[in-house]
N, C-alpha and C positions, 0 to 999 in steps of 0.2 A: 473676761472683759471686766474692764472698769464701771462700763455703762451698767453691768447688772445690779451694780450697788444702789445706784440711782435708779433702776426699776423696782428695786425691792422698798424702797422708800417711799419712793411716789405712789406704787401699789396698796402701801398699808394708810398711807394718807388719803388715797381714793376710797378706800372702804368706810373712813371717816366721813367722806363727803355725800356718798352714796346714802348714809341714814340721816343727813339735814335733808336730801330730797325728799323723805316720804313725808316728812312733819307739813308741808302745803296738803300733799295728797290727803292723809288722814283728817285734816282741818275739812277740806273739800267732801268727804266721806259724812263727815260730822253734820257741818253746815249749808252746803249746797249739794253738788254732786260729785262723783267719783272722776278724775279727770286723770286717764289712763297714759296723759303723756308724762307724767311723774314717776310713775310703775316703769315705762320703757326707758327712760332716764336713768334711773337708779338701778336697772336690772345692766343697762350700759357700762353704768360706772362700775358698779360692782364685778361685771365680768374685765375689765380693763385692770381692774387694783388687783383682781385673782391672778390675770396673766403677768403682772407686773411682778406680784410675790412669787407664782411659780419658776418664772424665768429670771428672778433676780435672785441675790445671795447676800447674806448677811456680811458684816465688816465691823471690825475691831475699831476701826478710825474713820474720820471723814476729812476731808480738807475744806478750804473755804472754796474751791474749786466746786466741789461734790455739792457743797452749799446753795452755791449759785445756779447749778444746774437743776438741783431739785426743785427749789424757790421758782424757778422761772418756769420750769415746768409744769408744776402743780398749778402755779397762776393761768397758764394759757390753757391747759385741759378743762381745770375746772370752769373758766371763763366760756369754753365750747359746748361742755356739759351742761353748765348752766342756762346756756341760751336754748337747750332742746325743748322745756316744756313751754315756750315761748310761741316757738314755730310749729313743733307737731300739734299743737292744738288750735293754731291759726290766729293768737292773739296778734301777733305782727305777721303782714302780708308776706313779708319775704325772710329771708337767714339773716342778711346783713343789720336789720333792725333788731331783730332778736339777739345777735351777739353783741350790737350796741348796747341795749337794753341789760343784757346780763352783765357786761362788762362794767357799765357805768354801777351796778349794784354791787357786786363785789371789791372794785375801788371805791367806793363810795364817794365817788362822784355826784350822782344824783340827776345829771342829764337825761330826760327822756326823749323818745322819738313817739311814743305812743299818742296820737291826737287827743284823746280823751280819754283820761282815767275811768271815769267813773262808768263807761261801757264795757271794762272788762270786768269778771269774775275776782271775785274777792280773795280766792285762792291764788292768784296771780299778785296780786297788790300784797298779799301775804310773804312771797316768794320774793320781792324784789327788797322787801325788808330785811328779809333774815340774809340774803344774801351783803345787804348792807353791815348788820351785824356784825357777822362772821368776819368779812372782810373789813370792817374797822380796825380792830385791833389786829387783823392779821392772822391769814389761815395758818402760818406756819407755829406763830405765838401760841394758837390754841392747841396744836397737836403735840407740839413739845410738850406740851402738859399732860398729854395721855399718853405718848410711846415712853415705854419703859425702857428699851434697849439702846437709846442714843448715847447716853453718858457725856462727858465734859465735851466733847465733839459738836454738840448738839448748839453750841456757842457761835459755829459755823453757820448753821441755818438761819441763827437769830441776828446775826449781822448780815447775811445776806439780804433778808425779808427788809432791811431799814439800816442802811450803811451811813448812821449818822454819826458825828465827831462828839465825842463826849468825854473830856480830859479828863483823867484821874481816877475813872470809873471802872471799874473790872466787875467781872460776871462769873465767880468762883464757881457756883451752883445755878445754871443758867436755866435746868428745868423747875427748880424752885422759885427763881423769877418770874418763869413764863408761867406758874400757877398763881403767884404773887399778882401778877399783873391782870389775870384773868378774873382773880377775886374783887380787886378794886373794879374791875369795868363791869362785874356782876352787879356791885353794890351800887353804883351811879346808876345803871339801868333800873333796877327792882324801885330806887328812890325816885328818879325821874317817873316811872311808870303811874307811883302811886299819886306826885304832886299831878300828874295830868288826869288820872283817874277824879280825884279831889277836886279839878276845875271844873268837872261835868262832862267831860268825852266820853263816849261810851268803851267798853273795854277793847273793842278791836282797833278803834282810833288811836287811842291812848298808845295802844304796845306798838303799832306801826308808827307812829312818831317817836315814841322811845327810843324804838331800833335806827331809826334815821338820825334823831339828834344825837344820841350819844356818841353814834360813829361818824359823827359829822357828815351825813349822806345828803338827803335833800330829796329822796323820794317821798312824796306826801299819799294818804289814803284816797285823797279828793283831788279832781281836775283843778279846783281852786286853790288847794294848797294852803298856804297859813296866812292867804288874805282871809280866810273865814274866820280868822281869831285875832282881826286889826283891831277889833274894839273890846276884845278880851284881856284886860291888863295881866289878869293873873296867868293866863296860860302864856304870853308874851315875856312875861318877867321869868317865867318857869324855862322858856327855852334858852332866853339871855343867859342864865346863869348855868345852866347845863351845855349850852355850846361853848361857853367860856371853860367851863371844867374840863371838855372832851378836847380843848385844844392846848392843854396844857399836858406836862409828862406824867405818865402814870406811875411810874417808878419813883419820882421824886413824891407824888400824892402816899406812895406807900411809906418812903423814908419819913414823910412828913407824920404819917398815923402812927408809926413806930416809935419815934426820936420826938414828937411832939412838932406844933404846927409852924415853930418858929424855923424849924428844916426850912419849910416851904417859902416862906420868904428871904432866907438866904439865900434862895438859888438865883444866882443872876439872868439866866435864860428867863424863866419864869415870871421875874419882875419886871424886865423887859417887854416881854411878850404884854404883860397887862399895861404897862405905859403905852406902847404903840397902839392898842385898841383905845386906850380914853383918848390920846391924839389924834389918830384918825375920826372917830366918832365925832371930837369936836370940832374938827376940818371939814366933816360933810355936814355937821349941823349947821354951822358957820353960813356956809353956801346956803343951805336953805331959808336960813332966817333973813339973810340980805334979798334975798330975791323974793319972800313970800312971807306976807302982811296979812294974810287972813287965817292962817290955822294957828292956834293957840300955841305959847311956849313949852308946854309939857308932851303934848302929842308929839309935837315937831321932834323934840328931841327923843323921845322913844322911838319913833320911825326911824331916825339916824343913828342909834343906838343899836337896835336888832339889825337892821341890814348892815351896819359896818360889820360889825360882831359875826354876822351868819356869811358875809363874803370872805374875810381873814380866815375863819376857821374852815371853809371850804362845806360851810352846812348847807347852802343853798336856798334858803329860806328866804320869803319876802313877803313884807305886810304893807308894801307901797308899790306904787309904780314908780321906781325910781326912773325911768326910761324919761321923765317929766320933769326930773332935777336939774338944778343948774350945772353948768359943765364943770365946775371945782368940785362937787359932792361926786358926781360920777366920775371925774378923775382919781378922787380921793379911794373910791371903790374899786377903778378898775386897779391902782397901785395894788393896792391890799391882797388881790388874787395871787401875786408872785410871792405874798411874804410867807402866808400860812403860819402856822401853831409852831410850839416846841417839838424838839425831838423827844421819840415816845408815847406821841400824840395820836389820834385818830385822822389829823389832817394832812392834805398835803401841801405843795409849794415849796419853797426854796428854805425853808424853816429856820426862827430866829437867830437859832444858834450861828447858823452858816452867815445871818447876816452879819452879826457881832464878828464873827472871827475874819469877814472881807473887811469888814469897817476896822479894826484894829490892826489888821495887817496893811489895810493902803496908808493910816498911819503911820506905822512903821518906815514903810517904804519913802513917804514924801520926807521924813527925818532923815533916810539915807542918801536922798537924792541932795541933802545939803551938806550933812557930815559921813561921806561914804564910808568911812572906817567906823562907824558906831557899832557896836554891838549890844542888840536888845533882844528879848524875848518877848513874844507874844502870851500873855497869860488870860486867863479865863476863871474867873473866880479865884484869883491867887491862886493858881494852879500853871506851870508853863504847858505851852500849846507845842505838841509834836509837830515838827516841820512838816512829816509825811500829813499829819490832818490840814496843815494851812494848803498845803499842794492839793490835796485832793478835794478840798473845799473850792479853791478855784477853778479846777478842772470840772466840777459840778457844775458851778454857775456858766462856765463857757460852754459846756454840753446845753446846758438847760436853755441858754440864748439861741445857739445854735438848733436845736430842734422846733424852738418857739419859732425862727426864720423861714427855716424850710417847710414847717407845717404850716403857717400864713400862707407861703407862696402858691401850696397845694391848693388849700382852700379857696384862695382867690381866685385860682385858674379855673373853679368849678363855677365862677361869675358872683362870686359873693363880694362885696365893695371891701376896699381893703381894711376900713377902720373895723367893719364886722368882723372880717378874718381874725383880725389881730385881739380883739375882744373873746370872740370864739375859742382860740387858742389857749387866751390864758386862763379862760374859766375850763377849760379841757385838761391840759396840760397841768392845772394846779390841781385839780379834781374838786373842784367848787361846783360845776355845773351850771352856774348861771352866767350869762352875758348881756349884752345889751341890744337892741333893736328887735331883729326878727328871732332873735334868742333870750331874749329878756325875759323878766318876771311873768308875763300873758303868755307866751308863746312858747312853743317847744322846737325841737329839734328834729323834727320829722320832716322837715323841708330841704333838708341836706341833700347834695349829690350824695351816690354810693360811695363815689371817690373821698367824699370830706368824711364820710360818717368810717369808712375805713380806718383814714389818718387820724381820726378822733378817737377810732377803739386804740391804736397803737399809741397815741397820747395817752390816754387815760391809764394804760399799765406801766409805762414808760414813768410817769409821774408816781405811780402809786409805789412803784418799786425802786424808786430813787436813782433811775437810769441805768447806773452802773449793771445790777444784777441782769439787765437784759442785754444791754450792749458788749458786755465780755463777749456773749455767745457769738458774735461777729467774727471774731476773733481766730482765724485757723488753727492759731496754737495753742487755744483753750480747749481743742479738741484732741490733741495728741495724748496717746494712750488708752484714750475709753473705748476704742473697737480694737483694740489689739488683745489676743488672748492673754492674760495675766501667766500660763504656764509657759510659753515661747518666751515670754519675756526673762523668766526668771532662768530657762535653760541657758538660754544665749547669755545673759550676764555670768552665769556658772561656767560655761565654755571658756570665755574671753578671761576671767580670773583663773581659772584652773591650767590655760594655756600661756597666761602670764607667767604664772609660777615655775611650769614645765620650762619656760624659756630663760627664766633668771638662775635655775637648778644648773642648765646645760652650762651656761656662761659660768657659772661657779667652780 
């Protein structure tokens, strides 16, 4: 059965995930106390991984369909397993809260249902941050760099985790690319950690803030979050710089390192990303400046810049209570949750490249409305955009807004006002982790109804995996051939071919 190929791969990946679960346990043994919920979770993960390897089988090739199933299965199973330490240890009162917290960590959303972070052991704070860091770049990208038996078909796994169009880009050595992306990711992680240490943060806080920042996550080691650093300009500037970096394309960073920094500033998407950050920050600041006469110019602009970058990149940090800001500033922040960063970044949202494709294709169709026979091609960075990518982008936008609408209805049905329901879904589906009102910077998501929490869990995974990876599993045709024994299929095919040949020979 072809499903055995998926078993084998998922089993191997779960064994890698099992080793990560031991990290917070070792920290607890050394600095706090031994929390055996991690040991139980590790054993369960290792057993599942071993069963997958035992009942699975190797394959010389993998299809894109296999990639979708492997990626979806791994993210769902990892989310369930990642929630077990919270649930078994009693950090969360029920399982849906534990699942919400784990999914929010792995998808780098950063929304929390824990009312007071300061009351839970540091071991679990570290586990949340580790999930951020691993999920930020992507679990699949991490394991591709380690597994040796995937070959060129690893590209299907890579594309399944982030199906963002990049015209003119090919990946001839996907394993090498995955290793390079993680080297860049680790480099920025170390650099951010050193900068935060120099700012005066202790080692534990600096490490957790680093994991959250480079993953554009949002979990912080304290209940007050980044409000603690609202008067520390060094920390705020450090976070602004690394949030902006994390929202860029990591493969573009590597090419800039290899071919010169001029390559970085020739990338159309990256430059548009910086431009939108600047314009959005200015709009946010203008609203603040117009309705605020008491706060000096520099601190006001700093708050606007920090908050807007945090919202668009999905970092989920706040140094000011933007619930008290004027409507125009809040509107700019709300719209930013849909945009996200560049393709190949750790951000969620629609992504800048899709915004550009939608804009250019809309201009093209407006021209066709006047001149129906005109022949034009959408170009990106001087290179022609394949029609399939344009159609895929349009379908992605439709599905994104459809899921946004359905999720808003489900959450509003639990009694939350429509405005706050929309803002909640925008922050969750875009993997931002911040919203407005009762889900704003000074509150948590603990007041959500269980139905709303499950809706958010689904939205976080859908947003992180670019919709298509999960949604294709809903098609009955997707599963054809996965649960049929391969030998029977080959036998029937041989009999058919052999019988056809005998018939032809008889007629001759």
